[in-house]
C-alpha positions in Angstrom: 29.0 -8.6 20.5 30.4 -6.3 17.8 28.7 -3.0 17.1 26.1 -3.0 14.4 27.1 -1.0 11.3 24.9 2.0 10.6 23.7 0.6 7.2 22.5 -2.7 8.7 18.9 -1.6 9.5 18.7 0.1 6.1 19.7 -3.0 4.2 17.3 -5.2 6.3 14.5 -2.7 5.6 15.2 -3.1 1.9 15.2 -6.9 2.1 12.0 -7.0 4.2 10.3 -4.6 1.7 10.8 -6.8 -1.4 7.7 -9.1 -0.7 5.5 -6.1 0.1 6.7 -4.3 -3.1 5.8 -7.3 -5.2 2.2 -7.3 -3.9 1.9 -3.5 -4.1 3.1 -3.5 -7.7 0.4 -6.0 -8.7 -2.4 -4.1 -6.9 -1.1 -0.7 -8.4 -0.9 -2.2 -11.9 -4.6 -3.4 -11.6 -5.6 0.1 -10.4 -3.7 1.9 -13.1 -5.2 -0.4 -15.8 -8.8 0.1 -14.5 -8.7 3.8 -14.0 -9.1 4.8 -17.7 -12.3 2.7 -17.9 -13.7 4.3 -14.7 -12.8 7.8 -15.9 -14.6 7.3 -19.2 -17.8 6.5 -17.3 -17.7 9.7 -15.2 -19.5 12.8 -16.3 -19.5 16.4 -15.1 -22.3 16.9 -12.6 -23.6 19.9 -10.8 -21.9 20.4 -7.4 -24.1 20.6 -4.3 -24.7 24.0 -3.0 -22.9 26.1 -5.6 -24.8 25.0 -8.7 -21.5 24.9 -10.6 -20.0 21.9 -12.4 -17.8 19.6 -10.5 -14.9 17.9 -12.3 -15.1 14.3 -11.0 -12.5 13.2 -13.5 -9.8 15.5 -12.2 -9.3 13.8 -8.9 -9.4 10.4 -10.7 -6.6 11.6 -13.1 -4.6 12.8 -10.1 -4.9 9.4 -8.4 -3.9 7.7 -11.6 -0.8 9.8 -12.0 0.1 9.2 -8.3 -0.4 5.5 -8.7 1.7 5.4 -11.9 4.5 7.2 -10.2 4.4 4.9 -7.2 4.3 1.9 -9.5 7.3 3.1 -11.5 9.3 3.6 -8.2 8.4 0.1 -6.9 9.2 -1.5 -10.3 12.6 0.1 -10.2 13.2 -1.1 -6.7 12.2 -4.6 -7.7 14.5 -4.5 -10.7 17.4 -3.5 -8.4 16.4 -6.3 -6.0 16.5 -8.9 -8.8 19.9 -7.7 -9.9 21.2 -7.8 -6.3 19.8 -11.4 -5.9 21.8 -12.5 -9.0 25.0 -11.3 -7.3 24.4 -13.6 -4.2 25.1 -17.2 -3.6 22.3 -19.8 -3.5 22.9 -20.1 0.2 22.5 -16.3 0.7 19.3 -16.3 -1.4 17.9 -19.2 0.7 18.7 -17.1 3.8 16.8 -14.1 2.3 13.9 -16.4 1.6 13.7 -17.8 5.1 14.4 -14.5 7.0 13.1 -11.7 4.9 10.4 -13.3 2.8 9.0 -16.1 5.0 10.0 -14.1 8.1 11.0 -17.1 10.2 12.6 -16.5 13.6 16.3 -16.7 13.8 16.1 -19.8 15.9 13.8 -21.5 13.3 16.3 -20.5 10.5 19.4 -21.9 12.2 17.5 -25.1 13.0 16.2 -25.4 9.5 19.7 -24.9 8.0 21.3 -27.1 10.7 23.8 -24.5 11.6 24.9 -23.0 14.9 23.6 -19.7 16.3 27.0 -18.1 15.7 27.2 -19.4 12.2 23.8 -18.0 11.5 24.7 -14.5 12.6 28.0 -14.7 10.7 26.1 -15.7 7.5 23.5 -13.0 8.1 26.1 -10.3 8.7 28.0 -11.3 5.5 24.7 -11.3 3.5 23.8 -7.8 4.7 27.3 -6.6 3.9 27.2 -8.1 0.4 23.7 -6.6 -0.3 25.0 -3.2 0.9 27.9 -3.4 -1.5 25.8 -4.6 -4.4 23.3 -1.7 -3.8 26.2 0.8 -4.1 27.2 1.2 -0.5 27.1 4.8 0.8 26.1 6.0 -2.7 22.9 3.9 -2.9 19.8 5.9 -3.8 17.6 3.2 -2.4 19.4 3.0 1.0 20.0 6.8 1.3 17.1 8.5 -0.7 17.4 11.6 1.5 20.8 12.4 -0.1 19.2 12.4 -3.5 16.0 14.3 -2.5 18.2 17.2 -1.1 20.3 17.2 -4.2 17.4 17.4 -6.6 15.5 20.0 -4.6 
């Protein structure tokens, strides 16, 4: 069996993350939308023990900012994923749906598609390679975020 390319697990992690990002984006959006209403209802109250005033809105504001940043990152990733999907064939999108969204086993996929085991692995390898190239290859900020964190630090 040929040696797996180093980017293979990174691309598969990206593809497996897409359904989770979609759900997380929805829940974060709900939280970000609800936090202003919650914050308006909070009041400064005396802290226990110290007799001072506790800012209960400060931590809420921090959570809102963190949620908004996470939401923006996930939305960017989903936009990239949508663009990548448009660059693939219908057959490749179907393979993504079966393997990475529905998470069927490899055996179930090649049975469902009526293809041989070797044909399945050939198609999957080609799919992963195409996604890698569409994401920008070795210069992809999504696949190699550590390169960009070091550069911005």
